[in-house]
C-alpha positions as CSV (number, residue, x, y, z in Angstrom):
1,M,-39.2,113.7,75.3
2,R,-41.0,113.5,71.8
3,L,-42.0,110.3,70.4
4,E,-40.6,109.6,66.9
5,E,-41.8,106.1,66.5
6,H,-45.0,104.5,67.8
7,P,-46.5,101.0,67.0
8,V,-50.0,102.6,66.3
9,I,-49.7,106.3,65.6
10,D,-47.7,108.3,63.0
11,F,-47.1,111.5,64.8
12,S,-45.1,113.0,61.9
13,R,-48.6,113.3,60.1
14,R,-50.0,115.1,63.2
15,R,-47.4,117.6,63.9
16,G,-47.6,121.0,62.0
17,R,-44.6,123.2,61.1
18,K,-42.0,124.0,63.8
19,V,-42.2,127.4,65.5
20,T,-40.5,129.0,68.5
21,I,-42.2,130.2,71.7
22,Y,-40.2,131.8,74.6
23,F,-40.7,130.6,78.0
24,E,-39.3,133.5,80.5
25,G,-37.0,134.4,77.7
26,Q,-35.7,131.1,76.8
27,P,-36.6,129.8,73.2
28,I,-38.6,126.5,73.1
29,E,-39.2,124.5,70.1
30,A,-42.9,123.7,69.5
31,Y,-45.2,122.6,66.6
32,E,-48.3,124.3,65.4
33,G,-51.4,122.7,66.6
34,E,-50.2,121.7,70.0
35,P,-51.0,123.4,73.2
36,I,-48.5,125.5,75.2
37,A,-48.4,123.2,78.2
38,E,-47.6,120.2,76.2
39,A,-44.8,122.2,74.2
40,L,-43.3,123.0,77.6
41,H,-43.6,119.5,78.8
42,A,-41.7,118.3,75.8
43,A,-38.9,120.6,76.6
44,G,-38.7,119.4,80.2
45,I,-40.5,122.2,81.8
46,R,-42.9,120.7,84.6
47,V,-43.6,123.7,86.8
48,L,-46.1,125.9,85.2
49,N,-47.3,128.1,88.1
50,Y,-47.1,128.6,91.8
51,A,-49.7,128.5,94.8
52,P,-50.5,132.1,95.8
53,K,-50.1,131.5,99.6
54,T,-47.7,128.6,100.0
55,G,-45.6,129.2,96.9
56,R,-45.7,125.4,96.1
57,A,-45.2,124.4,92.6
58,R,-48.0,123.5,90.3
59,G,-48.0,121.4,86.9
60,L,-50.2,120.1,84.3
61,F,-52.9,117.7,85.8
62,C,-56.1,117.3,83.6
63,A,-55.0,118.6,80.2
64,I,-58.5,119.2,79.1
65,G,-59.0,122.9,80.4
66,K,-61.2,121.8,83.6
67,C,-58.8,122.5,86.4
68,S,-56.6,125.5,87.0
69,S,-53.1,123.7,87.5
70,C,-51.9,125.1,84.0
71,L,-52.6,128.8,84.4
72,M,-49.8,130.9,83.0
73,K,-49.2,134.5,81.7
74,V,-49.3,134.4,77.9
75,N,-48.0,137.5,75.9
76,G,-48.7,139.5,79.1
77,I,-52.2,138.2,79.8
78,P,-52.6,136.2,83.1
79,N,-54.6,133.1,83.8
80,V,-54.5,131.5,80.3
81,R,-55.4,127.7,80.2
82,T,-52.2,126.6,78.6
83,C,-53.4,123.1,78.1
84,I,-55.9,123.9,75.5
85,T,-54.4,127.2,74.2
86,L,-52.3,126.5,71.1
87,V,-48.7,127.7,70.5
88,E,-48.1,130.6,68.1
89,D,-44.8,131.6,66.7
90,G,-43.0,134.1,68.8
91,M,-45.4,133.7,71.9
92,N,-44.1,134.6,75.3
93,V,-45.0,132.5,78.2
94,E,-44.3,133.1,81.9
95,R,-45.1,131.4,85.3
96,Q,-47.4,133.2,87.6
97,R,-48.3,133.0,91.4
98,G,-52.1,132.1,91.7
99,L,-54.7,134.1,89.9
100,E,-53.3,137.4,88.9
101,P,-55.1,140.6,87.9
102,L,-54.6,142.3,84.4
103,P,-51.6,144.6,84.2
104,R,-52.6,148.2,84.9
105,D,-51.5,149.4,81.4
106,Y,-53.4,146.5,79.6
107,R,-55.7,147.7,76.8
108,P,-58.3,145.1,76.0
109,P,-59.1,144.4,72.4
110,R,-62.2,145.9,71.1
111,W,-64.7,143.1,71.1
112,K,-66.7,142.8,67.9
113,E,-70.5,142.2,68.0
114,A,-71.0,138.6,68.9
115,Q,-71.2,136.3,65.8
116,R,-74.7,134.8,65.6
117,V,-75.1,131.1,64.7
118,E,-78.6,129.7,64.2
119,A,-79.5,126.0,64.0
120,D,-82.3,123.6,65.1
121,I,-80.0,122.0,67.5
122,I,-76.9,123.2,69.5
123,I,-74.4,120.6,70.8
124,I,-71.9,121.4,73.3
125,G,-69.0,118.9,73.1
126,G,-67.2,117.2,70.3
127,G,-66.5,113.8,71.8
128,P,-68.2,110.4,71.1
129,A,-71.5,111.3,72.4
130,G,-71.7,114.8,70.7
131,L,-70.5,113.6,67.3
132,M,-73.0,110.8,67.3
133,A,-75.8,113.1,68.4
134,G,-74.9,115.5,65.7
135,I,-74.8,112.7,62.9
136,K,-78.2,111.4,63.9
137,A,-80.0,114.7,64.2
138,A,-78.5,115.7,60.8
139,E,-79.7,112.5,59.2
140,H,-83.3,113.3,60.2
141,G,-83.2,116.7,58.7
142,A,-82.2,118.9,61.5
143,T,-79.6,121.7,61.2
144,V,-77.0,121.2,63.8
145,A,-74.2,123.5,65.3
146,L,-71.5,121.8,67.4
147,M,-68.8,123.4,69.6
148,D,-65.9,122.0,71.5
149,E,-63.3,123.8,73.4
150,N,-60.4,121.5,72.2
151,P,-58.5,122.0,68.9
152,M,-59.7,118.7,67.5
153,L,-62.8,116.5,67.4
154,G,-63.2,113.1,69.2
155,G,-62.8,113.8,72.9
156,Q,-61.2,110.8,74.8
157,L,-61.2,108.7,71.5
158,V,-58.3,110.5,70.1
159,K,-56.2,109.2,73.0
160,Q,-57.3,105.4,72.7
161,T,-54.9,103.2,70.8
162,H,-56.6,99.9,71.9
163,K,-59.4,98.0,69.9
164,F,-62.9,98.3,71.1
165,F,-65.2,95.4,72.2
166,G,-68.9,94.9,71.4
167,K,-70.7,94.5,68.0
168,R,-69.3,95.5,64.6
169,E,-71.8,98.3,64.2
170,Q,-70.4,99.7,67.5
171,F,-66.8,99.6,66.0
172,A,-65.7,96.3,67.6
173,G,-62.1,95.6,66.7
174,V,-61.4,99.4,65.8
175,R,-59.0,101.4,67.6
176,G,-60.4,104.5,69.4
177,V,-58.1,106.9,67.5
178,K,-59.7,105.5,64.3
179,I,-63.2,105.8,65.5
180,A,-62.6,109.5,66.2
181,E,-61.6,109.9,62.5
182,I,-64.5,108.1,61.2
183,I,-67.4,109.8,63.2
184,A,-65.6,113.2,62.9
185,K,-65.6,112.8,59.1
186,E,-69.2,111.5,59.0
187,A,-70.4,114.5,61.1
188,Q,-68.7,116.9,58.7
189,E,-70.1,115.1,55.6
190,K,-73.7,115.2,57.2
191,G,-73.4,119.0,57.3
192,V,-72.8,119.5,61.1
193,N,-71.5,123.0,61.6
194,I,-68.4,122.7,63.7
195,F,-66.8,125.3,66.0
196,L,-63.5,124.1,67.6
197,E,-61.5,126.1,70.4
198,T,-65.0,127.3,71.5
199,S,-66.0,127.3,75.0
200,A,-69.6,127.4,76.1
201,I,-69.9,129.8,79.2
202,G,-73.9,129.7,79.7
203,I,-77.2,128.3,78.5
204,F,-80.1,130.8,78.5
205,Q,-83.9,130.8,77.4
206,D,-85.3,133.5,75.2
207,G,-88.8,132.8,74.4
208,E,-89.1,129.6,72.4
209,E,-85.2,129.8,71.8
210,K,-82.2,128.5,73.6
211,I,-79.2,130.6,73.6
212,V,-75.6,129.2,74.3
213,A,-73.1,132.0,74.9
214,A,-69.5,130.9,73.9
215,V,-66.1,132.5,73.5
216,R,-64.0,131.2,70.5
217,K,-60.2,131.3,70.7
218,N,-60.3,133.3,73.8
219,K,-61.2,136.4,71.8
220,E,-64.4,136.0,69.8
221,L,-68.0,136.1,71.3
222,V,-70.4,133.7,69.7
223,E,-74.0,133.5,70.1
224,F,-75.6,130.1,69.4
225,R,-79.3,130.0,69.0
226,G,-81.5,127.0,68.6
227,K,-84.6,125.2,69.6
228,A,-82.8,122.4,71.4
229,V,-79.5,121.9,73.2
230,I,-77.7,118.6,73.6
231,V,-75.0,118.8,76.5
232,A,-72.1,116.3,75.9
233,T,-69.6,117.9,77.8
234,G,-67.8,114.7,79.2
235,A,-66.1,114.3,82.5
236,M,-63.1,115.4,84.5
237,E,-60.4,113.5,86.5
238,K,-61.0,112.7,90.1
239,M,-58.2,113.4,92.7
240,I,-57.4,111.4,95.8
241,P,-55.9,112.6,99.0
242,F,-52.3,111.7,99.8
243,E,-49.0,113.7,100.8
244,N,-47.9,116.0,98.2
245,N,-50.5,115.0,95.6
246,D,-50.2,118.6,94.3
247,L,-46.5,118.0,93.1
248,P,-45.8,118.4,89.2
249,G,-45.6,115.0,88.0
250,V,-49.0,113.9,89.5
251,Y,-51.2,113.6,86.6
252,G,-54.6,112.4,85.8
253,A,-54.6,109.4,83.5
254,G,-56.2,111.3,80.7
255,A,-53.5,114.0,80.8
256,I,-50.9,111.3,80.3
257,Q,-52.9,110.0,77.3
258,T,-53.2,113.4,75.9
259,L,-49.5,114.0,76.1
260,M,-48.5,110.5,74.8
261,N,-51.2,109.5,72.4
262,T,-52.3,113.0,71.1
263,Y,-49.2,114.9,70.8
264,G,-46.5,112.3,70.8
265,I,-44.7,113.4,73.9
266,K,-43.4,111.0,76.7
267,P,-44.9,111.9,80.0
268,G,-41.7,110.7,81.8
269,K,-39.3,107.8,82.3
270,R,-40.7,105.8,85.0
271,V,-44.4,105.7,86.1
272,L,-46.5,104.4,88.9
273,I,-50.1,103.9,88.3
274,V,-52.8,104.2,91.0
275,G,-55.9,102.4,89.9
276,A,-56.4,99.0,88.3
277,G,-59.7,99.7,86.5
278,N,-59.8,99.5,82.7
279,V,-58.3,103.0,82.3
280,G,-55.2,102.3,84.7
281,V,-54.5,99.0,83.1
282,I,-55.0,100.2,79.5
283,L,-52.8,103.2,80.3
284,A,-50.1,100.9,81.5
285,Y,-50.0,99.1,78.1
286,Q,-50.1,102.5,76.4
287,L,-47.1,103.7,78.4
288,I,-45.1,100.5,77.3
289,Q,-46.1,101.0,73.6
290,A,-44.5,104.5,74.0
291,G,-41.3,103.1,75.6
292,V,-42.1,104.3,79.2
293,E,-41.3,101.9,82.1
294,V,-44.3,101.2,84.3
295,V,-42.9,100.1,87.7
296,A,-46.3,99.0,89.2
297,V,-50.2,99.5,89.3
298,V,-51.5,99.8,92.8
299,E,-55.2,99.1,93.5
300,A,-56.9,99.6,96.9
301,M,-59.6,97.1,96.1
302,P,-59.0,93.3,96.8
303,K,-59.3,92.5,93.0
304,V,-58.6,94.1,89.7
305,G,-61.5,96.1,88.2
306,A,-60.3,95.9,84.6
307,Y,-61.3,93.3,82.0
308,F,-59.2,90.2,82.3
309,V,-57.8,90.5,78.9
310,H,-56.3,93.9,79.6
311,A,-54.9,93.0,83.1
312,A,-53.4,89.7,81.6
313,K,-51.6,91.7,78.9
314,I,-49.6,93.9,81.3
315,R,-48.9,91.0,83.6
316,R,-47.3,89.2,80.7
317,L,-45.2,92.1,80.1
318,G,-43.8,92.0,83.7
319,V,-46.0,94.9,85.3
320,P,-47.0,93.8,88.9
321,I,-50.6,94.8,89.9
322,L,-50.6,95.3,93.8
323,T,-54.2,94.9,95.1
324,R,-54.9,95.9,98.5
325,H,-52.4,98.6,98.3
326,T,-52.5,102.5,98.3
327,I,-50.2,105.5,97.7
328,L,-49.0,107.1,100.9
329,R,-47.2,110.2,99.5
330,A,-45.2,111.5,96.6
331,E,-41.8,112.8,97.3
332,G,-39.6,115.4,95.6
333,E,-38.7,119.0,95.7
334,E,-40.6,120.8,93.0
335,K,-41.5,117.7,91.0
336,V,-42.1,114.2,91.6
337,E,-39.0,112.0,92.3
338,R,-40.4,109.1,94.4
339,A,-43.6,107.5,95.5
340,V,-44.4,105.7,98.6
341,V,-47.1,102.9,98.6
342,A,-48.2,100.5,101.4
343,E,-50.6,97.6,101.9
344,I,-54.0,98.2,103.7
345,D,-56.1,96.3,105.9
346,E,-59.8,95.3,105.8
347,N,-60.4,98.6,107.2
348,W,-58.5,100.4,104.6
349,K,-55.7,101.4,107.0
350,P,-52.1,101.3,105.8
351,I,-50.3,98.4,107.5
352,P,-47.0,99.6,109.2
353,G,-43.8,98.0,107.7
354,T,-45.4,97.2,104.3
355,E,-44.2,100.4,102.6
356,K,-42.6,100.3,99.2
357,V,-40.6,103.1,97.6
358,Y,-40.4,103.5,94.0
359,D,-38.0,105.9,92.1
360,V,-40.6,107.5,89.6
361,D,-41.0,111.0,87.9
362,I,-44.7,110.4,87.1
363,I,-47.6,109.2,89.3
364,A,-50.6,108.6,87.1
365,L,-54.0,108.7,89.0
366,A,-56.6,106.4,87.3
367,V,-59.0,106.8,90.1
368,G,-62.2,107.5,88.2
369,L,-63.9,110.4,86.4
370,R,-66.7,112.7,87.5
371,P,-69.4,114.0,85.2
372,S,-68.9,117.7,83.8
373,M,-72.5,119.0,84.6
374,E,-71.8,122.5,85.5
375,L,-73.8,124.0,82.4
376,L,-76.8,121.7,83.2
377,H,-76.7,123.0,86.8
378,Q,-76.5,126.6,85.5
379,V,-79.5,126.3,83.3
380,G,-81.7,124.8,86.2
381,A,-81.9,121.1,85.3
382,Q,-82.5,118.9,88.4
383,I,-79.2,117.5,89.8
384,M,-78.8,114.5,92.2
385,Y,-75.8,112.8,93.5
386,V,-75.6,109.1,92.5
387,R,-72.6,107.0,93.7
388,E,-73.1,104.4,90.9
389,L,-72.7,107.2,88.3
390,S,-69.5,108.7,89.8
391,G,-70.9,111.9,91.2
392,Y,-73.5,114.6,90.7
393,V,-75.6,113.9,87.4
394,V,-78.6,115.5,85.9
395,R,-82.0,113.7,85.9
396,H,-83.3,112.6,82.6
397,D,-85.9,110.5,80.8
398,D,-85.5,107.5,78.6
399,R,-84.9,109.9,75.6
400,M,-82.1,111.8,77.5
401,E,-84.2,114.8,78.0
402,T,-83.6,116.6,81.2
403,T,-86.1,118.4,83.6
404,V,-85.6,121.5,81.4
405,R,-87.7,121.2,78.3
406,G,-85.6,121.1,75.3
407,I,-82.2,120.5,77.1
408,F,-80.8,116.9,76.3
409,V,-77.7,115.2,77.8
410,A,-75.5,112.3,76.6
411,G,-72.3,110.6,77.4
412,D,-70.1,111.0,80.5
413,S,-71.8,114.1,81.5
414,S,-74.8,111.9,82.3
415,G,-72.9,109.3,84.2
416,I,-69.5,107.7,83.7
417,E,-69.3,104.8,81.3
418,E,-67.4,103.5,78.3
419,A,-67.2,105.4,75.0
420,T,-69.4,102.8,73.4
421,T,-72.3,103.8,75.7
422,A,-71.6,107.5,75.2
423,M,-71.9,107.0,71.3
424,L,-75.3,105.1,71.8
425,E,-76.5,107.8,74.3
426,G,-75.4,110.4,71.7
427,K,-77.6,108.7,68.9
428,L,-80.5,108.6,71.3
429,A,-80.3,112.3,72.2
430,G,-79.8,113.3,68.6
431,L,-82.9,111.3,67.5
432,A,-85.0,112.8,70.5
433,A,-83.8,116.2,69.8
434,A,-84.5,115.9,66.1
435,L,-88.1,115.0,67.1
436,F,-88.3,117.8,69.6
437,V,-87.7,120.5,67.0
438,G,-90.1,119.0,64.5
439,K,-87.7,117.6,61.9
440,A,-87.8,113.8,62.5
441,D,-90.8,111.6,61.6
442,L,-91.9,108.2,63.1
443,R,-88.8,106.3,61.7
444,A,-86.9,108.0,64.4
445,I,-89.0,106.7,67.1
446,D,-88.3,103.1,65.6
447,E,-84.7,103.9,65.6
448,M,-84.7,105.1,69.2
449,K,-86.2,101.7,70.4
450,K,-83.3,99.9,68.6
451,V,-80.8,102.2,70.3
452,R,-82.3,101.6,73.7
453,Q,-82.2,97.8,73.1
454,D,-78.4,98.2,72.3
455,I,-77.7,100.2,75.4
456,D,-79.6,97.7,77.6
457,E,-77.8,94.9,75.9
458,F,-74.3,96.6,76.4
459,R,-75.1,97.1,80.0
460,S,-76.4,93.5,80.6
461,G,-73.0,92.1,81.7
462,P,-71.7,92.1,85.3
463,F,-69.8,95.5,84.7
464,G,-73.1,97.1,83.8
465,E,-75.2,96.4,86.8
466,R,-73.9,99.2,88.7
467,I,-74.7,101.6,86.0
468,K,-78.3,100.1,85.7
469,I,-78.8,100.8,89.5
470,G,-77.6,104.4,89.0
471,E,-79.8,104.9,85.9
472,E,-82.8,103.8,88.0
473,K,-82.1,106.5,90.4
474,V,-81.9,109.3,87.9
475,M,-84.7,108.2,85.4
476,I,-87.7,110.3,85.1
477,R,-90.6,108.2,84.1
C-alpha cells in the first residue's frame, strides 16, 4: 500500500530508516517518523480497536489526534493515540476494547519536574495560522514559543499538492506542501522556539502571566509562561449520520490526505467521496494522482460547491459528480466493502428506486470541519454558535483578541475558511500580540491595517459572503 512514485512528492526523502514494530506478535515493517496507525494501515491492518459494549470494529478516522477511533495498547499502556504517536523499533501494539484501565502491575515512570519555557508569546498550533503568527510576532521583537502535537510543522498545508490562488504575496501558484516548508523554515530563522509532539492541556492565569500546561511526547511535562497566548488549533472533521458510519474504511477527508500525501500510503483501491466542496473535489484529484480509483463524488446540494476549475478537472478525468444524492449506508463485515447512495427530493428524503451500489473499500467524508476551540472554552472566552463559521466559535475583535485579555485566536479555530485566510489571520494575531506585550511599535498598526485589507479583499467574492455574515455575528466592536 506504499506509494513509490508520485507526480508531486518524493516520499523517499520523507521516510526515515526502516524499523520493525509488532502488532499482536506479528512483525510489521515501518519507517521512523511515521505514526503507528499509518504504519499499520500500510500493512493492511484496518481494525484498531473495538467498541466496549457492542464489540463493533473501529478504525482510523481523523488522523490528527482529535477523536478516539485509533486508541490502542502500546507497550502495555492502553489508550494511546496511535495516529500521532510515532513508531519505535521493537514497539509492541495491541488492539483494545474501549477505554481500558492501566494494568494492575503498572509502575508509572517518575515524572521529572516540569520543564519551564518562558517567552513573550505562546502559540498553540503549528499550522499556517500559528506559523504566520510566530513569524510576525518575532519580526517585531517578541520572543515566541510555539507548540504542535504533530511530528511536523505545517498543519493541513503538508497534505495539499495543489497550487494556491490569490496574490503572489499570498503564495499564489505555490503548492501547499511547498508553502509549509517555506513558512516553517522562516519561523525557525526568525528564532521561534518550536516544540513538536507537544499537546496543550490547559491555559491558566497567574497574575499578569499566562500559563499553558502541556505534555511532550506523552511523557514530559512542559510549563509555558508568557504575557499573551495565540490559539491556532485548527479544526476537526465532521461526521454525518448513515448506517454503519463507524466501519473501518469510513475516513475523514483529512485522514486520507494524511495517509496519502504526508506518509505516502494508499488509503485503499476504490473510493467514494461524500461532499463536492473544494476539499472533496481536490481530494478526488489527489487520489487519482496517487493511482487510486474514485468511483464517484456525491453531493446533497443541487450544485457543486467547489471552484469550477477543480470540478472541471475531475470531470475531465471521468469522475461523476452526483448532485442531489446522499449516502444511505456502508456495507461490510469488519471494514467497508460497499457503499449505497440514492437521489434525494426537494425535502432531502431519499427517492425509492434510485439506489446505486458501489464496490469500494474507502468512503471519504468531505462534509466540512468544525473549529477546535476547546482550550478557548476552558480558559473562559465567550463562545457562540455561528452556522456560517461551521460551529461553536469564540468571539473576538478586529485584532483577533478574544474576550479574555491577552488571549488571541487565528485560523480555523476562529471559523472554517481557507489556508490563505488562516495565514492572514495569523499575521494579524501575531502583530496584535506583539503590540499587547509591548514589543511592537506603531509600524505594526500600519501593517495590521494592510492585513485587514487583504482579508477583506480575499473575502470579497461570492464564496466569502457567508464568512462575512458569520464574522459580523462574532465581532466585538
